[in-house]
Structure formats: C-alpha cells, structure tokens
NUSEFI-854627 format. One record per residue: residue number from 1; chain; y, z, x of N, C-alpha, C in turn. Coordinates in steps of 0.2 Angstrom, whole numbers, plus 5000, padded with zeros to 4 digits. Layout:
% residues N
   num   chaine   n.c2   n.c3   n.c1   ca.c2   ca.c3   ca.c1   c.c2   c.c3   c.c1
   NUM        A      Y      Z      X       Y       Z       X      Y      Z      X
...
***
This chain:
% residues 401
   num   chaine   n.c2   n.c3   n.c1   ca.c2   ca.c3   ca.c1   c.c2   c.c3   c.c1
     1        A   4923   5062   4728    4926    5060    4734   4923   5064   4740
     2        A   4922   5070   4739    4919    5074    4744   4912   5072   4746
     3        A   4908   5070   4740    4901    5067    4742   4901   5061   4745
     4        A   4906   5056   4744    4907    5050    4747   4909   5051   4755
     5        A   4913   5056   4756    4915    5057    4763   4909   5060   4767
     6        A   4905   5064   4763    4899    5067    4767   4894   5061   4768
     7        A   4894   5056   4764    4889    5051    4765   4892   5046   4770
     8        A   4898   5045   4770    4901    5040    4775   4902   5044   4782
     9        A   4901   5050   4783    4902    5054    4789   4897   5052   4794
    10        A   4891   5052   4793    4886    5050    4798   4887   5043   4800
    11        A   4888   5039   4796    4889    5032    4797   4895   5031   4802
    12        A   4901   5034   4800    4906    5034    4805   4905   5036   4811
    13        A   4902   5042   4812    4900    5045    4818   4895   5041   4822
    14        A   4891   5037   4819    4886    5033    4822   4890   5027   4825
    15        A   4894   5024   4821    4898    5018    4823   4903   5020   4829
    16        A   4905   5026   4829    4909    5029    4835   4905   5030   4841
    17        A   4899   5032   4840    4894    5033    4845   4893   5027   4849
    18        A   4891   5022   4844    4890    5015    4847   4895   5012   4851
    19        A   4902   5013   4848    4907    5010    4852   4908   5014   4859
    20        A   4907   5020   4859    4908    5024    4865   4902   5022   4870
    21        A   4896   5020   4868    4891    5018    4872   4893   5011   4875
    22        A   4895   5007   4871    4897    5000    4873   4903   5001   4878
    23        A   4907   5005   4877    4913    5006    4882   4910   5009   4889
    24        A   4905   5013   4889    4902    5016    4895   4898   5010   4898
    25        A   4895   5006   4894    4891    5001    4897   4895   4995   4900
    26        A   4901   4994   4897    4906    4989    4900   4909   4992   4906
    27        A   4911   4998   4906    4914    5001    4912   4909   5001   4918
    28        A   4902   5003   4916    4897    5002    4921   4896   4996   4924
    29        A   4896   4991   4920    4896    4984    4922   4901   4982   4927
    30        A   4907   4984   4925    4913    4982    4929   4913   4986   4936
    31        A   4910   4992   4936    4909    4996    4942   4904   4992   4946
    32        A   4899   4990   4943    4893    4986    4947   4896   4980   4950
    33        A   4901   4976   4946    4904    4970    4949   4908   4972   4955
    34        A   4911   4978   4955    4915    4980    4961   4910   4981   4967
    35        A   4905   4985   4965    4900    4987    4971   4897   4980   4973
    36        A   4895   4976   4969    4892    4969    4971   4897   4965   4976
    37        A   4904   4965   4974    4909    4962    4978   4909   4965   4985
    38        A   4909   4972   4985    4909    4975    4992   4903   4973   4996
    39        A   4897   4974   4993    4891    4972    4996   4891   4965   4999
    40        A   4894   4960   4995    4894    4953    4997   4899   4953   5003
    41        A   4905   4956   5003    4909    4955    5008   4906   4958   5014
    42        A   4903   4964   5014    4900    4967    5020   4894   4962   5023
    43        A   4892   4958   5019    4886    4953    5022   4889   4947   5026
    44        A   4896   4946   5025    4899    4940    5028   4902   4942   5034
    45        A   4905   4937   5037    4909    4939    5044   4914   4944   5043
    46        A   4917   4944   5037    4922    4950    5036   4920   4957   5037
    47        A   4913   4957   5036    4910    4964    5036   4908   4966   5042
    48        A   4909   4963   5048    4907    4964    5054   4912   4966   5059
    49        A   4911   4970   5064    4915    4971    5070   4921   4975   5067
    50        A   4920   4980   5063    4926    4984    5061   4927   4989   5067
    51        A   4933   4988   5070    4934    4992    5076   4936   4999   5074
    52        A   4939   5000   5068    4942    5007    5066   4947   5009   5072
    53        A   4951   5005   5075    4955    5007    5080   4960   5012   5078
    54        A   4963   5011   5072    4968    5016    5070   4965   5023   5068
    55        A   4959   5023   5065    4956    5029    5064   4955   5033   5071
    56        A   4953   5029   5076    4952    5032    5082   4959   5035   5085
    57        A   4964   5032   5084    4971    5035    5086   4972   5041   5082
    58        A   4971   5041   5075    4972    5047    5071   4968   5053   5074
    59        A   4961   5051   5075    4957    5057    5077   4959   5059   5084
    60        A   4960   5055   5089    4962    5057    5095   4969   5061   5095
    61        A   4973   5058   5091    4980    5062    5090   4978   5069   5088
    62        A   4974   5070   5083    4972    5076    5080   4969   5081   5085
    63        A   4964   5078   5089    4961    5081    5094   4966   5083   5100
    64        A   4971   5079   5101    4976    5081    5106   4980   5087   5103
    65        A   4982   5087   5097    4985    5093    5094   4981   5099   5095
    66        A   4975   5099   5094    4970    5105    5095   4970   5107   5102
    67        A   4971   5102   5107    4970    5104    5114   4977   5105   5117
    68        A   4982   5105   5113    4989    5107    5115   4992   5101   5119
    69        A   4990   5095   5118    4993    5090    5122   5000   5088   5119
    70        A   5004   5084   5122    5010    5081    5120   5008   5075   5116
    71        A   5009   5076   5109    5006    5071    5105   5009   5064   5106
    72        A   5016   5063   5107    5019    5057    5108   5019   5054   5115
    73        A   5016   5058   5119    5015    5055    5126   5008   5052   5127
    74        A   5003   5054   5122    4996    5051    5123   4996   5044   5122
    75        A   4991   5041   5126    4990    5034    5125   4983   5033   5124
    76        A   4981   5028   5120    4974    5027    5118   4972   5020   5120
    77        A   4966   5019   5119    4963    5012    5121   4967   5007   5118
    78        A   4969   5002   5123    4973    4996    5121   4981   4998   5121
    79        A   4982   5003   5125    4989    5006    5126   4992   5008   5120
    80        A   4988   5010   5115    4991    5012    5108   4994   5019   5109
    81        A   4999   5020   5105    5003    5027    5105   5002   5030   5098
    82        A   5003   5036   5097    5003    5039    5091   5010   5038   5088
    83        A   5011   5034   5083    5017    5032    5080   5019   5035   5073
    84        A   5015   5040   5071    5016    5043    5064   5019   5049   5064
    85        A   5022   5052   5059    5025    5059    5059   5019   5064   5060
    86        A   5021   5070   5063    5016    5075    5065   5011   5076   5059
    87        A   5013   5076   5053    5009    5078    5047   5003   5074   5048
    88        A   5003   5067   5050    4997    5063    5050   4992   5065   5054
    89        A   4994   5069   5060    4989    5071    5064   4985   5077   5061
    90        A   4989   5081   5057    4986    5087    5054   4981   5084   5048
    91        A   4983   5079   5045    4978    5076    5040   4972   5074   5043
    92        A   4971   5072   5049    4965    5070    5052   4961   5076   5055
    93        A   4964   5082   5055    4960    5087    5059   4953   5088   5056
    94        A   4952   5088   5050    4945    5089    5048   4940   5084   5050
    95        A   4942   5078   5052    4938    5072    5054   4936   5073   5062
    96        A   4940   5078   5065    4938    5079    5072   4932   5084   5072
    97        A   4930   5086   5067    4924    5091    5066   4917   5087   5066
    98        A   4918   5080   5064    4912    5076    5064   4912   5071   5069
    99        A   4906   5067   5069    4906    5061    5074   4910   5056   5071
   100        A   4912   5051   5075    4916    5045    5074   4913   5041   5068
   101        A   4906   5040   5069    4902    5037    5064   4903   5040   5057
   102        A   4903   5046   5056    4904    5050    5050   4911   5049   5047
   103        A   4916   5049   5052    4923    5048    5050   4924   5041   5047
   104        A   4921   5036   5050    4921    5030    5048   4919   5029   5041
   105        A   4913   5032   5039    4910    5032    5032   4915   5035   5027
   106        A   4917   5041   5029    4922    5045    5025   4928   5041   5023
   107        A   4931   5038   5028    4938    5035    5027   4937   5029   5023
   108        A   4931   5025   5025    4930    5019    5021   4928   5020   5014
   109        A   4924   5025   5013    4922    5026    5006   4928   5029   5002
   110        A   4932   5033   5005    4939    5035    5002   4943   5029   5000
   111        A   4944   5024   5004    4948    5019    5003   4945   5014   4997
   112        A   4939   5014   4997    4935    5010    4992   4936   5013   4985
   113        A   4936   5019   4985    4937    5023    4979   4944   5023   4977
   114        A   4949   5023   4982    4956    5024    4980   4958   5017   4977
   115        A   4955   5011   4979    4958    5005    4977   4958   5004   4970
   116        A   4953   5005   4966    4953    5005    4959   4957   5010   4956
   117        A   4957   5016   4959    4962    5021    4956   4969   5020   4957
   118        A   4971   5017   4962    4978    5014    4963   4980   5009   4958
   119        A   4975   5004   4957    4977    4999    4952   4977   5002   4945
   120        A   4973   5006   4944    4973    5010    4937   4980   5013   4936
   121        A   4982   5017   4941    4989    5020    4941   4994   5015   4940
   122        A   4994   5009   4943    4999    5004    4942   4999   5002   4935
   123        A   4994   5001   4932    4993    4999    4925   4996   5004   4920
   124        A   4997   5010   4922    5000    5016    4918   5008   5015   4918
   125        A   5011   5011   4922    5018    5010    4922   5020   5006   4915
   126        A   5026   5008   4913    5029    5004    4908   5031   4997   4910
   127        A   5030   4991   4906    5027    4991    4899   5020   4990   4899
   128        A   5017   4989   4905    5010    4987    4905   5005   4992   4902
   129        A   5007   4999   4902    5003    5004    4899   5002   5003   4892
   130        A   5006   4999   4888    5006    4998    4881   5002   4991   4879
   131        A   5000   4988   4885    4996    4982    4883   4989   4982   4882
   132        A   4986   4988   4885    4978    4989    4885   4977   4996   4884
   133        A   4971   4997   4881    4968    5003    4880   4966   5006   4887
   134        A   4965   5013   4887    4963    5016    4893   4957   5013   4896
   135        A   4952   5012   4891    4945    5009    4893   4946   5002   4896
   136        A   4950   4998   4893    4951    4991    4895   4954   4991   4902
   137        A   4959   4996   4903    4963    4996    4909   4959   4998   4915
   138        A   4954   5002   4914    4949    5004    4919   4945   4999   4921
   139        A   4943   4995   4916    4939    4989    4917   4942   4984   4921
   140        A   4949   4983   4919    4953    4978    4923   4954   4980   4930
   141        A   4955   4987   4931    4956    4989    4938   4950   4988   4942
   142        A   4944   4989   4940    4938    4988    4943   4937   4981   4945
   143        A   4938   4976   4940    4937    4969    4941   4942   4967   4946
   144        A   4948   4969   4945    4954    4967    4950   4952   4969   4957
   145        A   4949   4975   4958    4947    4978    4964   4942   4974   4967
   146        A   4937   4971   4963    4932    4967    4966   4935   4960   4969
   147        A   4941   4958   4966    4944    4952    4970   4948   4955   4975
   148        A   4952   4960   4975    4957    4963    4980   4953   4965   4986
   149        A   4947   4967   4986    4943    4969    4992   4943   4963   4997
   150        A   4944   4957   4995    4944    4951    4999   4951   4949   5002
   151        A   4956   4953   5000    4963    4951    5002   4964   4954   5009
   152        A   4967   4951   5013    4968    4953    5020   4971   4960   5021
   153        A   4976   4962   5017    4979    4968    5018   4974   4974   5017
   154        A   4970   4973   5012    4964    4978    5010   4959   4978   5015
   155        A   4957   4972   5017    4952    4971    5023   4954   4974   5029
   156        A   4960   4973   5031    4963    4976    5037   4963   4983   5037
   157        A   4965   4986   5031    4965    4993    5030   4958   4996   5031
   158        A   4953   4993   5029    4947    4995    5029   4944   4995   5037
   159        A   4945   4989   5040    4942    4988    5046   4946   4992   5052
   160        A   4952   4994   5050    4956    4998    5055   4955   5006   5054
   161        A   4953   5007   5048    4952    5014    5046   4959   5017   5044
   162        A   4963   5013   5041    4970    5015    5040   4970   5019   5033
   163        A   4976   5022   5032    4977    5026    5026   4982   5023   5021
   164        A   4983   5017   5021    4988    5013    5017   4986   5014   5009
   165        A   4980   5014   5008    4978    5015    5001   4979   5022   4998
   166        A   4979   5027   5002    4980    5033    5001   4988   5034   4999
   167        A   4992   5031   5004    4999    5031    5003   5001   5027   4996
   168        A   4998   5022   4995    4999    5018    4989   4997   5022   4982
   169        A   4992   5025   4983    4989    5029    4977   4994   5035   4976
   170        A   4997   5038   4981    5001    5044    4980   5008   5041   4977
   171        A   5010   5036   4979    5016    5033    4976   5015   5031   4969
   172        A   5010   5028   4967    5009    5025    4960   5007   5031   4956
   173        A   5003   5036   4958    5002    5042    4954   5008   5045   4952
   174        A   5013   5046   4957    5019    5049    4955   5023   5045   4950
   175        A   5024   5039   4951    5028    5034    4947   5025   5034   4940
   176        A   5018   5034   4939    5015    5033    4933   5015   5040   4929
   177        A   5017   5045   4931    5017    5052    4928   5023   5052   4923
   178        A   5023   5056   4917    5029    5056    4913   5035   5059   4917
   179        A   5041   5057   4914    5047    5059    4918   5048   5066   4918
   180        A   5045   5070   4913    5046    5077    4913   5040   5081   4916
   181        A   5036   5077   4919    5030    5080    4922   5032   5085   4927
   182        A   5028   5091   4927    5030    5096    4933   5028   5093   4940
   183        A   5032   5094   4944    5031    5092    4951   5031   5084   4952
   184        A   5033   5081   4947    5034    5073    4948   5038   5072   4954
   185        A   5036   5068   4959    5040    5067    4965   5037   5070   4971
   186        A   5032   5075   4970    5029    5078    4976   5025   5074   4980
   187        A   5021   5069   4976    5016    5065    4980   5020   5060   4984
   188        A   5026   5057   4981    5030    5053    4985   5033   5056   4991
   189        A   5035   5062   4991    5037    5066    4997   5032   5067   5002
   190        A   5026   5068   4999    5020    5069    5004   5019   5062   5007
   191        A   5019   5057   5004    5017    5050    5006   5023   5048   5012
   192        A   5029   5050   5011    5034    5049    5015   5033   5053   5022
   193        A   5030   5059   5021    5028    5063    5027   5023   5060   5031
   194        A   5019   5056   5028    5013    5053    5032   5015   5046   5035
   195        A   5019   5042   5031    5022    5036    5034   5029   5035   5031
   196        A   5034   5033   5034    5041    5034    5032   5043   5029   5027
   197        A   5039   5023   5027    5041    5018    5022   5042   5020   5015
   198        A   5038   5025   5012    5038    5027    5005   5045   5030   5004
   199        A   5049   5032   5009    5055    5035    5007   5060   5031   5003
   200        A   5059   5025   5003    5063    5021    4998   5062   5022   4991
   201        A   5056   5025   4989    5055    5027    4982   5059   5033   4980
   202        A   5061   5037   4985    5065    5043    4984   5072   5041   4982
   203        A   5074   5036   4985    5081    5033    4983   5080   5030   4977
   204        A   5075   5026   4975    5073    5023    4969   5074   5028   4963
   205        A   5070   5034   4964    5070    5039    4959   5077   5041   4958
   206        A   5081   5042   4963    5088    5045    4962   5092   5040   4958
   207        A   5092   5034   4960    5096    5029    4957   5094   5027   4950
   208        A   5088   5028   4948    5086    5027    4941   5086   5033   4937
   209        A   5090   5038   4940    5092    5044    4936   5086   5049   4935
   210        A   5081   5048   4940    5076    5053    4940   5078   5059   4945
   211        A   5083   5062   4943    5086    5067    4948   5081   5072   4950
   212        A   5078   5075   4945    5073    5081    4947   5067   5078   4951
   213        A   5065   5072   4949    5059    5070    4953   5061   5068   4960
   214        A   5067   5065   4961    5070    5064    4968   5071   5070   4972
   215        A   5073   5076   4968    5074    5082    4972   5068   5085   4974
   216        A   5062   5084   4970    5056    5087    4971   5053   5083   4977
   217        A   5054   5076   4977    5052    5072    4983   5055   5074   4989
   218        A   5062   5075   4989    5065    5077    4995   5063   5084   4998
   219        A   5061   5088   4993    5059    5095    4995   5052   5095   4998
   220        A   5048   5090   4995    5041    5090    4998   5041   5087   5004
   221        A   5045   5081   5005    5046    5078    5012   5049   5083   5017
   222        A   5054   5087   5015    5056    5092    5020   5051   5097   5022
   223        A   5047   5099   5017    5041    5104    5018   5037   5101   5024
   224        A   5035   5094   5023    5031    5091    5028   5034   5091   5035
   225        A   5041   5090   5035    5044    5091    5042   5044   5098   5044
   226        A   5045   5103   5040    5046    5110    5042   5039   5112   5045
   227        A   5033   5110   5041    5027    5111    5044   5026   5109   5051
   228        A   5028   5102   5052    5027    5099    5058   5031   5103   5064
   229        A   5037   5105   5062    5041    5109    5067   5038   5116   5068
   230        A   5035   5119   5063    5032    5126    5064   5026   5125   5069
   231        A   5022   5120   5068    5016    5119    5072   5017   5116   5078
   232        A   5021   5111   5078    5022    5107    5084   5030   5106   5085
   233        A   5033   5111   5088    5040    5110    5088   5043   5105   5093
   234        A   5040   5105   5099    5042    5100    5104   5040   5093   5101
   235        A   5034   5091   5099    5033    5085    5096   5037   5083   5091
   236        A   5038   5087   5086    5043    5086    5080   5050   5084   5082
   237        A   5052   5088   5087    5059    5087    5090   5060   5080   5093
   238        A   5054   5078   5096    5055    5071    5099   5054   5066   5094
   239        A   5050   5067   5089    5049    5062    5084   5055   5061   5080
   240        A   5057   5066   5077    5063    5066    5072   5070   5065   5076
   241        A   5069   5066   5083    5075    5065    5087   5077   5058   5089
   242        A   5072   5054   5087    5073    5047    5088   5067   5042   5089
   243        A   5062   5046   5091    5056    5042    5092   5053   5038   5086
   244        A   5055   5040   5080    5053    5037    5074   5056   5030   5073
   245        A   5062   5029   5077    5066    5023    5076   5064   5018   5081
   246        A   5060   5020   5086    5058    5015    5092   5053   5011   5090
   247        A   5054   5005   5087    5049    5001    5084   5045   4998   5090
   248        A   5048   4997   5096    5044    4994    5101   5038   4999   5103
   249        A   5038   5005   5102    5033    5009    5103   5027   5008   5099
   250        A   5028   5005   5093    5023    5003    5088   5019   4997   5090
   251        A   5022   4992   5094    5018    4986    5096   5023   4980   5096
   252        A   5020   4975   5098    5024    4969    5099   5027   4966   5092
   253        A   5034   4966   5092    5037    4964    5086   5035   4957   5084
   254        A   5034   4952   5089    5032    4945    5087   5025   4944   5085
   255        A   5021   4949   5085    5014    4949    5083   5014   4946   5076
   256        A   5009   4941   5074    5009    4939    5068   5007   4944   5063
   257        A   5004   4949   5065    5002    4954    5060   5008   4958   5058
   258        A   5013   4958   5061    5020    4961    5059   5023   4957   5054
   259        A   5022   4958   5048    5025    4954    5042   5031   4957   5039
   260        A   5036   4958   5044    5042    4961    5042   5048   4955   5043
   261        A   5054   4956   5041    5059    4952    5043   5060   4951   5050
   262        A   5060   4957   5053    5061    4957    5061   5056   4953   5064
   263        A   5049   4954   5062    5044    4949    5065   5045   4942   5064
   264        A   5047   4941   5058    5048    4934    5056   5054   4930   5060
   265        A   5059   4934   5061    5065    4931    5064   5063   4930   5072
   266        A   5059   4935   5075    5057    4934    5082   5053   4927   5082
   267        A   5048   4926   5078    5044    4920    5078   5048   4914   5077
   268        A   5053   4914   5072    5056    4909    5070   5061   4906   5075
   269        A   5065   4911   5078    5070    4910    5084   5067   4910   5091
   270        A   5060   4911   5091    5057    4911    5098   5060   4915   5103
   271        A   5062   4921   5101    5065    4926    5105   5064   4933   5102
   272        A   5064   4938   5107    5063    4945    5105   5070   4948   5103
   273        A   5075   4944   5105    5082    4947    5104   5085   4945   5097
   274        A   5082   4949   5092    5084    4947    5085   5087   4954   5082
   275        A   5089   4959   5086    5091    4965    5083   5097   4964   5078
   276        A   5102   4960   5080    5108    4959    5076   5107   4956   5070
   277        A   5103   4950   5070    5102    4946    5064   5097   4950   5059
   278        A   5093   4953   5063    5088    4957    5058   5091   4963   5055
   279        A   5096   4966   5058    5099    4972    5055   5104   4969   5049
   280        A   5107   4963   5050    5111    4961    5045   5107   4958   5039
   281        A   5102   4955   5040    5098    4953    5034   5094   4958   5031
   282        A   5092   4963   5035    5088    4969    5032   5093   4973   5027
   283        A   5099   4974   5029    5104    4977    5025   5105   4973   5019
   284        A   5106   4967   5019    5107    4963    5014   5101   4963   5009
   285        A   5095   4961   5011    5089    4960    5007   5087   4967   5005
   286        A   5088   4972   5009    5086    4979    5006   5091   4981   5000
   287        A   5097   4980   5001    5102    4981    4996   5101   4978   4989
   288        A   5100   4971   4990    5098    4967    4984   5092   4969   4981
   289        A   5086   4970   4985    5080    4971    4983   5080   4978   4979
   290        A   5083   4983   4982    5083    4990    4979   5088   4989   4972
   291        A   5093   4985   4972    5097    4985    4966   5093   4981   4961
   292        A   5089   4976   4962    5085    4973    4957   5080   4978   4955
   293        A   5077   4982   4959    5072    4987    4957   5075   4992   4952
   294        A   5081   4995   4954    5084    5000    4950   5086   4997   4943
   295        A   5088   4990   4943    5090    4987    4937   5084   4987   4932
   296        A   5078   4985   4935    5072    4985    4931   5070   4992   4929
   297        A   5070   4997   4933    5068    5003    4932   5073   5006   4926
   298        A   5079   5005   4926    5084    5008    4921   5083   5005   4914
   299        A   5080   4998   4914    5079    4995    4908   5072   4997   4905
   300        A   5068   5001   4909    5062    5003    4907   5056   4999   4909
   301        A   5057   4994   4914    5052    4990    4917   5050   4993   4923
   302        A   5046   4999   4923    5044    5002    4929   5039   4998   4933
   303        A   5035   4994   4930    5031    4989    4934   5035   4985   4939
   304        A   5040   4982   4936    5045    4978    4940   5048   4982   4945
   305        A   5051   4988   4943    5054    4992    4948   5050   4994   4954
   306        A   5044   4996   4953    5039    4998    4958   5038   4992   4963
   307        A   5037   4986   4960    5035    4980    4964   5041   4978   4968
   308        A   5047   4978   4965    5053    4976    4969   5054   4981   4975
   309        A   5053   4987   4973    5055    4992    4978   5050   4992   4984
   310        A   5043   4991   4982    5038    4990    4987   5039   4984   4992
   311        A   5041   4978   4989    5042    4972    4993   5048   4973   4997
   312        A   5054   4976   4995    5060    4977    4999   5058   4982   5005
   313        A   5054   4987   5004    5053    4992    5009   5049   4988   5014
   314        A   5044   4984   5012    5040    4980    5017   5044   4975   5021
   315        A   5048   4972   5018    5052    4967    5021   5057   4970   5026
   316        A   5060   4975   5025    5066    4978    5029   5063   4982   5034
   317        A   5057   4985   5034    5055    4989    5039   5054   4986   5046
   318        A   5056   4989   5051    5056    4986    5058   5049   4983   5059
   319        A   5044   4987   5057    5037    4984    5058   5033   4985   5052
   320        A   5030   4980   5049    5026    4980    5043   5020   4977   5045
   321        A   5015   4981   5048    5009    4978    5049   5005   4975   5043
   322        A   5001   4970   5043    4998    4967    5037   4995   4972   5033
   323        A   4992   4977   5036    4988    4982    5031   4993   4986   5027
   324        A   5000   4987   5030    5005    4990    5026   5006   4986   5019
   325        A   5004   4980   5019    5005    4976    5013   5000   4977   5008
   326        A   4996   4982   5009    4991    4984    5004   4995   4987   4998
   327        A   5001   4990   4999    5006    4992    4994   5008   4987   4989
   328        A   5008   4980   4992    5010    4975    4987   5004   4972   4983
   329        A   4998   4975   4984    4992    4972    4980   4993   4974   4973
   330        A   4995   4981   4971    4996    4982    4964   5001   4978   4961
   331        A   5007   4976   4965    5012    4972    4962   5009   4965   4960
   332        A   5005   4963   4964    5002    4956    4963   4998   4957   4956
   333        A   4994   4962   4955    4990    4963    4949   4995   4964   4943
   334        A   5000   4967   4944    5005    4968    4938   5009   4961   4937
   335        A   5010   4957   4942    5013    4951    4940   5008   4946   4937
   336        A   5002   4946   4939    4997    4942    4936   4995   4944   4928
   337        A   4996   4951   4927    4995    4953    4920   5000   4951   4916
   338        A   5007   4951   4918    5012    4949    4915   5012   4942   4913
   339        A   5010   4938   4918    5009    4931    4918   5004   4929   4912
   340        A   4999   4933   4912    4993    4931    4907   4996   4933   4900
   341        A   5000   4939   4900    5002    4941    4893   5007   4935   4891
   342        A   5011   4933   4895    5016    4928    4893   5013   4921   4892
   343        A   5007   4920   4894    5004    4913    4894   5008   4908   4898
   344        A   5010   4911   4904    5015    4906    4908   5010   4903   4913
   345        A   5010   4897   4913    5006    4893    4918   5009   4893   4925
   346        A   5015   4893   4925    5019    4893    4931   5018   4900   4935
   347        A   5018   4905   4931    5017    4912    4934   5010   4913   4936
   348        A   5005   4911   4932    4998    4911    4933   4997   4907   4940
   349        A   5000   4901   4940    4999    4897    4946   5001   4901   4952
   350        A   5007   4904   4952    5010    4907    4957   5006   4913   4959
   351        A   5003   4917   4954    4999    4923    4956   4993   4920   4960
   352        A   4990   4914   4957    4984    4912    4961   4985   4910   4968
   353        A   4991   4907   4969    4993    4905    4976   4994   4911   4980
   354        A   4997   4916   4978    4998    4922    4982   4991   4925   4983
   355        A   4987   4925   4978    4980    4928    4980   4977   4923   4985
   356        A   4977   4917   4985    4974    4912    4989   4977   4914   4996
   357        A   4983   4915   4997    4986    4916    5004   4983   4923   5007
   358        A   4982   4928   5002    4980    4934    5005   4972   4933   5006
   359        A   4969   4930   5002    4961    4929    5003   4960   4925   5009
   360        A   4964   4920   5011    4963    4915    5016   4964   4918   5023
   361        A   4967   4924   5023    4969    4928    5029   4973   4923   5034
   362        A   4977   4919   5031    4981    4914    5035   4985   4916   5041
   363        A   4987   4923   5040    4992    4925    5046   4988   4926   5052
   364        A   4981   4925   5052    4977    4926    5058   4975   4919   5060
   365        A   4978   4913   5057    4976    4907    5059   4980   4904   5065
   366        A   4984   4909   5068    4989    4907    5074   4986   4911   5080
   367        A   4988   4908   5086    4986    4912    5092   4990   4919   5092
   368        A   4986   4924   5094    4988    4931    5094   4989   4933   5101
   369        A   4994   4932   5105    4995    4934    5111   4991   4931   5116
   370        A   4988   4925   5115    4984    4921    5119   4987   4914   5119
   371        A   4991   4912   5124    4993    4916    5130   4998   4921   5128
   372        A   5001   4925   5133    5005    4931    5132   5011   4928   5128
   373        A   5013   4932   5123    5019    4931    5118   5018   4924   5115
   374        A   5012   4922   5113    5011    4915    5111   5014   4914   5104
   375        A   5015   4920   5100    5018    4919    5094   5026   4917   5094
   376        A   5029   4917   5100    5036    4915    5101   5036   4908   5102
   377        A   5030   4904   5102    5030    4897    5103   5026   4893   5098
   378        A   5027   4895   5091    5023    4892    5086   5026   4886   5083
   379        A   5022   4881   5081    5025    4875    5078   5027   4877   5071
   380        A   5030   4872   5067    5033    4874    5060   5027   4875   5056
   381        A   5021   4872   5056    5016    4873    5051   5013   4880   5053
   382        A   5012   4882   5059    5010    4888    5061   5015   4894   5059
   383        A   5021   4893   5059    5026    4898    5057   5025   4899   5050
   384        A   5023   4894   5046    5022    4896    5039   5016   4900   5038
   385        A   5011   4899   5042    5005    4904    5042   5007   4911   5044
   386        A   5011   4911   5049    5012    4917    5053   5017   4922   5048
   387        A   5021   4918   5044    5026    4922    5040   5025   4922   5033
   388        A   5019   4921   5031    5017    4919    5024   5019   4925   5020
   389        A   5017   4932   5022    5019    4937    5017   5026   4938   5016
   390        A   5030   4937   5022    5037    4938    5022   5040   4932   5017
   391        A   5038   4926   5017    5040    4921    5013   5039   4923   5006
   392        A   5033   4925   5004    5031    4927    4997   5035   4933   4995
   393        A   5037   4938   4999    5041    4943    4997   5048   4941   4996
   394        A   5051   4936   5000    5057    4934    4999   5058   4929   4992
   395        A   5052   4925   4991    5052    4921    4985   5052   4925   4979
   396        A   5048   4931   4979    5048    4936    4973   5055   4938   4972
   397        A   5059   4940   4977    5065    4943    4976   5070   4938   4973
   398        A   5070   4932   4976    5074    4926    4974   5073   4925   4966
   399        A   5066   4925   4965    5064    4923    4958   5066   4928   4953
   400        A   5068   4934   4955    5070    4940    4951   5077   4940   4949
   401        A   5081   4937   4954    5088    4937    4953   5091   4933   4947
***
C-alpha cells in the first residue's frame, strides 16, 4: 500500500499542478478579456471628453481645506458646490500633491481595479457563494466587469472621477465577511462617512440581527463625524446642522441624471413642487423595500438582501445621480446568476433588458437643460427614457413582493 501511494504521489501532484496551471491560464484569459473591453471602450466615443468634473470638486475641496477656506461656501466651475461629508475632502488630500492629470489616472485605475473586486465580493454572499468555486467566481467577476464597463453608471463614474465603486466595494466587502468576523461593519460605517446613502445598510444589519456589526458600523461612522469636527469644526457644524439635507445644493432635481423618486416625480408632474408626494412615496417604498431586504436577509438570502437594500436606498434618496447606480451593478450580476442557475428564460430576458437599458445610456436621450428646465416638459416616450432606472428599481421591488 505504501509503495502504491509513493508511486501514485508524483502523478497526483502532476495532475494537481496541471489543474493549477489551467486555472491560472483561464484567469489570465479573463483578465485579458476585461483589459480588451476597457481598451475597446476607450477607443469609442465613450472614451473621449472625460471631464473629471467631480474629481476636480474633490481636489479643490481638499485644497480649500488646506488653505483654511470655508468648505461649504466654495463654488467650483459650473457653480458646483462641495456636497459631501467633511471626510470626503480628507480622502482626496493626497491627490492635491500631484497634478490633475496624475490624479485622473490614479482614480481611473483604482475604479477599474475595484469593479471586478466589487463583483467578486458580491458573489461571496449567500447563497451565490455556494454555486461556484473561488477560481470560477473570479473569472465570472472579470468577464462580468468586461460587460459592466459599458454600463452608463460605471462609465459616468469613470468620466466624472467619482468614488462610487469604492463605496460599493466597502459595502460588499463588509456584507460578504463572516458574521463573527472582527470589525465587520466598519467598512460600511466608513462608506457612510463618505456618502450618506450607505447608512441604510447599518439599519439593514440591525434588523437582520447583526447587532455587533451594526454597532461597529455606527461606531465607525461616528468616528468619521468626530474626525470632521476635530479638524473642521465650523464646516462640520454647518454640514451636520442641516446642509446635508439641502438637496437643492446638489443640483437640479429634474435633471435626467437624477434617477431618484424625487427626480422622477418632478419630470412626470412637470413641476419642482413635489416635496409632499415625494416624501410620502419615499417613506412607503423605503419601508417596503427595506422590509423585503430584511426578510431575504433573515432567511439567509444575503444576495437578495443586499440588492433590495441598494435599490431602496437609490430610489428614496433625494438625489441619486446616475453614477450612484453603480451600486446596483452587482445586484444585476447576482440577479443574472440566479436566473442562469434557475434556467429561467423570463428572468434571463429581464436581466438582458436591464443590461440593454444601462448599456444604451438612454437617460441621456432627452434634452438636458436645453432649453432651461427642459426635463420638466418631456413627452411620454422621453419620460420613459429619463426615468428608466427608477422604473427598473420599482419593477424589481414589485416583482419581489
């Protein structure tokens, strides 16, 4: 028996080595496909005229902090204001040490790397994590990223120099960690300190009985607020004293790029006076969406819990710019994988339609403030284009009930 084991050992090791080599080659091929898709996109019209307007706001805000300026009184090209929590200005301080061109490369490369990492984290959620090996999941994440790079929310994140993929990565990294993992929840707290929308996931953790993770998230978020007050007491007082709730400071609510319920109501009713109806529907849809997410999370379907929570947050937020919907891209992948596993033609068709909407960039098929407030005077077909993400989000919630 011992002689047989010794004789079979080298063969077994050789077979294992061959399998490992094949895995590396397959992973390399998938990475090459992702790189090729990026290169192809950059050679098209989509790869030109990236203004990095939001990156400029981040950098100028950070520079203002260094110069002792009043952060929330600053106005940048295009009459843009700094609308993020004080921590976001600190995050960009290192980029003030290099030229804008270098900052653009750093932020773009970071987002390109974060996209497959974010999708890989999404595939570590239950029950999806049990459907594929780690090697196959990595390949799927890379191939999915090769397709996702063409989606409007991802493209807009890249061309604006936004940090939405970082926020999504922090959320999914935390949610995909074991329930007893040390400091689980800290990344979600940090994400909330960068952009407030992820705060819904703190509530989600609490309601799905992840009490320790929720406490860690709240502590981490409180730490970001405390750091802001320690470094920028006046700016922090203004922001947390009410400026964070002034959606009008962020931009025109009727802008087609605002894919929230509030923006959709303004375009549908042809008026900016939608505060009451928006608040009523936001409370209703937010409550229903969160309840559905919690129900899924409690029964162990973490993928559905994340997806429903993300969609609810995007819908009820006063302003959900289209690049914020990068948070929904992992949800689309999870839905498509479930549809494939179920061999459901209806679900696969739905996933394909959603992808087509995102890849078509149809929210930009309408006049954007040309003439002034033109989004308040859209025809019925153009309203469908302008509200497409909102309609998809609502349809997803209805289909889940």
